[in-house]
C-alpha positions as CSV (number, residue, x, y, z in Angstrom):
1,M,19.3,-7.0,-5.1
2,E,18.3,-4.4,-2.5
3,L,14.7,-3.1,-2.1
4,N,15.7,0.3,-3.2
5,H,17.2,-0.9,-6.5
6,Y,14.3,0.8,-8.6
7,L,13.6,3.8,-6.3
8,E,15.1,6.4,-8.4
9,T,13.8,4.8,-11.6
10,L,10.4,4.9,-10.3
11,S,10.6,8.5,-8.7
12,L,9.8,10.6,-11.6
13,K,7.8,13.8,-12.0
14,D,6.3,13.3,-15.3
15,P,3.3,11.0,-14.9
16,D,3.7,9.4,-18.3
17,Q,7.3,8.7,-17.6
18,R,6.6,7.2,-14.4
19,R,3.8,5.0,-15.9
20,N,6.3,3.7,-18.4
21,A,9.0,3.2,-16.0
22,L,6.9,1.0,-13.8
23,R,5.9,-1.1,-16.9
24,E,9.6,-1.5,-17.8
25,V,10.4,-2.7,-14.4
26,L,7.5,-5.2,-14.3
27,V,8.8,-6.5,-17.7
28,K,12.4,-6.7,-16.4
29,E,11.3,-8.6,-13.4
30,H,9.4,-11.0,-15.4
31,L,6.0,-10.1,-13.8
32,D,3.4,-10.6,-16.4
33,F,0.6,-8.1,-16.1
34,D,-2.5,-6.9,-17.7
35,L,-3.3,-3.3,-18.2
36,Q,-6.7,-2.2,-16.8
37,E,-7.7,1.1,-18.8
38,D,-10.6,3.6,-18.7
39,P,-10.6,6.3,-21.2
40,P,-10.3,10.0,-20.4
41,S,-13.2,11.6,-18.5
42,Q,-14.1,14.6,-16.6
43,K,-13.0,12.8,-13.2
44,A,-10.0,11.4,-14.8
45,P,-8.9,13.9,-17.7
46,R,-5.6,11.8,-18.3
47,G,-7.6,8.3,-18.2
48,I,-6.8,5.6,-15.7
49,Y,-4.3,2.9,-16.2
50,N,-3.8,0.0,-13.7
51,Y,-1.1,-2.6,-13.9
52,I,-2.8,-6.0,-12.5
53,L,-0.3,-8.7,-12.2
54,A,-1.1,-11.9,-13.8
55,P,-1.8,-14.7,-11.0
56,W,0.7,-17.4,-10.9
57,N,-1.5,-19.6,-8.7
58,S,-5.2,-19.7,-9.0
59,D,-5.9,-20.5,-5.3
60,P,-7.6,-17.5,-3.4
61,G,-5.1,-15.2,-1.8
62,P,-4.6,-11.6,-0.5
63,L,-4.3,-8.8,-2.9
64,F,-1.4,-6.4,-2.3
65,C,-1.7,-3.1,-3.9
66,A,-0.1,0.4,-4.0
67,H,-0.5,3.7,-6.2
68,Y,2.0,4.6,-8.7
69,D,0.8,8.2,-9.3
70,A,2.2,11.0,-7.5
71,V,1.0,14.8,-7.0
72,P,1.9,17.2,-9.7
73,G,5.3,18.3,-9.4
74,S,6.6,15.7,-7.1
75,F,9.1,13.0,-7.4
76,G,6.8,10.8,-5.1
77,A,9.6,8.8,-3.8
78,N,8.1,8.0,-0.4
79,D,4.7,8.6,-1.9
80,N,4.6,6.1,-3.3
81,A,7.6,4.6,-5.1
82,A,9.1,3.0,-1.9
83,A,5.7,0.9,-1.7
84,L,6.0,-0.1,-5.3
85,C,9.6,-1.4,-4.9
86,I,8.6,-3.4,-1.8
87,L,5.7,-5.0,-3.5
88,I,7.8,-5.6,-6.9
89,T,10.4,-7.6,-4.7
90,L,7.4,-9.6,-2.5
91,A,5.8,-10.3,-5.8
92,G,9.0,-12.0,-7.3
93,K,9.3,-13.9,-4.1
94,L,5.9,-15.2,-3.9
95,K,5.9,-16.0,-7.5
96,E,9.1,-18.1,-7.2
97,E,7.2,-20.0,-4.1
98,N,4.1,-20.4,-5.9
99,F,2.5,-18.8,-3.0
100,P,-1.1,-17.7,-3.9
101,A,-1.4,-13.9,-4.1
102,R,-2.6,-11.0,-6.2
103,F,-0.8,-7.7,-6.9
104,A,-2.2,-4.4,-8.3
105,F,-0.5,-1.1,-8.9
106,F,-3.1,1.6,-9.2
107,D,-3.3,4.9,-11.0
108,G,-5.3,7.8,-9.7
109,E,-5.1,7.7,-6.0
110,E,-3.9,11.4,-5.8
111,T,-7.0,12.4,-7.5
112,G,-9.7,10.5,-5.7
113,N,-8.7,6.7,-5.9
114,T,-9.9,6.7,-9.3
115,G,-7.8,3.6,-10.3
116,S,-8.7,1.5,-7.2
117,R,-12.4,2.3,-7.6
118,L,-12.2,1.0,-11.2
119,Y,-10.7,-2.1,-10.0
120,A,-12.9,-2.7,-7.0
121,A,-15.8,-2.5,-9.5
122,S,-14.9,-5.4,-11.5
123,M,-13.0,-7.6,-9.1
124,N,-13.6,-11.1,-8.3
125,H,-14.3,-11.5,-4.8
126,Q,-13.8,-15.3,-4.9
127,E,-10.2,-14.8,-5.7
128,I,-9.2,-12.1,-3.0
129,T,-9.1,-12.8,0.6
130,G,-8.3,-9.6,1.6
131,V,-6.6,-6.3,0.5
132,I,-3.4,-5.0,2.0
133,N,-2.7,-1.4,0.7
134,L,0.8,0.0,1.1
135,D,1.0,4.0,1.0
136,V,4.1,6.0,2.3
137,C,6.6,3.1,3.4
138,G,10.0,4.3,3.0
139,Y,10.5,6.8,6.2
140,G,10.3,6.2,9.9
141,D,11.0,3.3,12.4
142,T,7.5,2.2,13.1
143,I,5.0,0.3,11.2
144,A,1.4,1.5,11.3
145,V,-1.4,-0.4,10.5
146,N,-5.0,0.8,10.2
147,S,-7.3,-2.3,10.3
148,R,-10.4,-0.3,9.7
149,G,-12.1,-2.8,12.1
150,Y,-11.2,-5.8,10.3
151,E,-8.4,-7.2,12.6
152,R,-10.1,-10.4,13.1
153,K,-11.2,-11.0,9.6
154,P,-9.4,-14.1,8.1
155,G,-8.2,-12.3,4.9
156,V,-6.2,-9.7,6.9
157,E,-6.0,-11.1,10.5
158,A,-2.3,-12.3,10.1
159,F,-1.2,-8.8,9.5
160,C,-3.0,-7.3,12.5
161,R,-1.5,-10.0,15.1
162,K,0.1,-8.4,18.2
163,E,2.9,-10.9,18.2
164,V,3.7,-10.2,14.5
165,L,3.7,-6.4,14.8
166,A,5.8,-6.6,18.0
167,D,8.4,-8.6,16.2
168,H,8.7,-5.8,13.5
169,N,8.0,-2.7,15.6
170,G,4.5,-2.3,14.5
171,V,1.5,-1.0,16.0
172,L,-2.4,-0.8,15.2
173,V,-3.8,2.6,14.9
174,K,-7.3,3.8,14.4
175,Y,-6.3,6.6,11.6
176,L,-4.1,6.8,8.7
177,P,-4.8,9.5,5.9
178,G,-7.0,7.5,3.4
179,S,-5.8,5.9,0.5
180,D,-6.8,3.3,-2.0
181,E,-8.1,0.6,0.7
182,A,-11.2,3.1,1.0
183,S,-12.2,1.9,-2.5
184,F,-13.1,-1.6,-1.2
185,S,-15.3,-0.3,1.7
186,G,-18.6,-1.7,1.8
187,S,-17.5,-5.0,-0.2
188,R,-17.5,-8.4,1.3
189,T,-13.4,-8.1,1.1
190,P,-11.7,-6.8,4.2
191,A,-9.2,-4.0,3.4
192,I,-6.5,-2.6,5.5
193,S,-3.8,0.0,5.1
194,I,-0.1,0.0,5.9
195,A,2.5,2.9,6.4
196,S,5.9,3.4,7.9
197,V,6.1,6.5,10.3
198,P,8.5,8.0,13.0
199,R,7.4,6.6,16.4
200,W,6.8,10.0,17.7
201,D,4.0,10.4,15.0
202,I,2.1,7.6,16.4
203,Q,0.6,10.0,19.1
204,Y,-0.5,12.3,16.5
205,L,-2.3,9.5,14.7
206,N,-3.9,8.7,17.9
207,A,-5.1,12.1,18.4
208,L,-6.3,12.3,14.9
209,S,-8.4,9.3,15.2
210,R,-10.3,10.8,18.1
211,M,-11.5,13.8,16.2
212,G,-13.6,12.3,13.5
213,S,-15.4,13.8,10.6
214,G,-18.9,14.7,11.7
215,L,-21.6,16.5,9.9
216,L,-19.6,19.6,9.9
217,G,-16.3,18.2,8.8
218,R,-12.9,18.0,10.7
219,P,-12.0,20.8,13.1
220,P,-9.3,23.2,12.2
221,E,-7.0,21.5,14.7
222,F,-7.1,18.4,12.6
223,H,-5.1,19.9,9.7
224,M,-2.6,21.5,12.2
225,I,-1.9,18.2,13.9
226,L,-1.4,16.5,10.4
227,D,0.9,19.4,9.3
228,Q,3.0,19.0,12.4
229,M,3.7,15.3,11.7
230,E,7.2,14.4,10.7
231,I,5.9,11.8,8.0
232,S,3.8,14.7,6.3
233,T,7.2,16.1,4.9
234,T,7.6,12.9,2.8
235,M,4.2,13.0,1.0
236,H,2.3,14.9,-1.3
237,G,5.0,17.0,-2.6
238,G,6.8,17.6,0.8
239,Y,10.5,18.5,0.8
240,R,11.5,14.8,1.9
241,D,9.4,13.2,-0.8
242,T,12.7,12.7,-2.9
243,P,15.0,9.5,-3.2
244,E,17.7,10.6,-0.8
245,W,15.1,10.7,2.2
246,V,14.0,7.2,1.6
247,E,15.3,4.9,4.3
248,L,16.1,1.6,3.2
249,A,15.9,0.2,6.7
250,A,12.1,1.3,6.7
251,M,11.5,-0.5,3.4
252,N,13.3,-3.7,4.8
253,R,11.1,-3.5,7.8
254,I,7.9,-3.5,5.8
255,Y,9.0,-6.3,3.6
256,D,10.0,-8.5,6.4
257,Y,6.8,-8.0,8.3
258,L,4.8,-8.9,5.2
259,T,6.7,-11.9,4.4
260,D,6.5,-12.9,8.2
261,A,2.9,-12.4,8.5
262,L,2.2,-14.3,5.3
263,H,4.3,-17.5,6.1
264,R,3.1,-17.7,9.7
265,S,-0.5,-17.7,8.6
266,F,0.3,-20.3,5.9
267,D,2.1,-22.5,8.2
268,K,-0.4,-22.1,10.9
269,K,-3.2,-23.5,8.4
270,K,-1.0,-26.2,7.4
271,R,-0.5,-27.3,11.0
272,F,-4.3,-27.1,11.6
273,L,-5.0,-29.4,8.4
274,L,-2.5,-31.8,9.3
275,F,-4.0,-32.3,12.9
C-alpha cells in the first residue's frame, strides 16, 4: 500500500467528516486507540477530540504526533493529511515489529494547539522519551528539522544526526512555523518538529530564524518573507493545499528518514549493550 493511499480520504473540508474519516482509517488498519475528549469551551467551541493509539509495547519510546484538523474551508491535504498518512503507515510497521513507540493525532492545532496542550497536561513522562511532531510533510525535496535546541537529547538525537539527515536530504533549521511541539515546551520531554520544503525555502527559514520575536513582536519583513516561501502555498488553505499537489516522493522521503533514524538508534543501542 502506498503512503498516499488514504490522502484523499483524509483531505476533507468538513471537520466532523475529517475526524470520522481518521477514525475509520485507524479501525481499518487495526490500530486500537483511545479518544481523549474535552467538552466545548470558549477556547475550543467545538470541543477537543484527540486520537491516542494504544501502545503495543510497554517500554518507553518516542511519541510521534501530527494534527488532523485544518483551517476552515481548506482540504488540508499537505496541512496536514500527508503527515497523518505517514504516521499511520509507520505505526503499522512498528506495531508489527513490536518496536516501542507512541502515536497521537491531535485536534485543534489550527486554533492554538488546544489538542496537544490537553495531551501534554496529562501525559506520562516516564513512557515517552521524546516528541517528534510532523507538520506539512508532502511537498518539496528537503526535510527540515527544527530541533529547538534538543539535538543532543537522547529522546530525539537520532533524528538530528548529520549522517542520517545527509542520507535523506535533510537539514537542521532554527525556525519552522510553530506547531504542536510547542505544547511540550518546558516539560522534561524534548520535542522537535519535522517538515518537507523545497530546497530554495531553506534560505528563507534561515532568514526568519534571525528575526526573532522580541518585545515588540516580529518586524513586517518577517511576514513578507514567510509569504514568499513556496511551501506557504501548501498550508493554511493555500491553493496547493489539495491532494493533487501532495508529492508521494516527499512523503516517502520523510517515512524512510524516520524508520532509518529509529532503527539506526536501536541497532546502536543494542551493539552497545552487547559489548
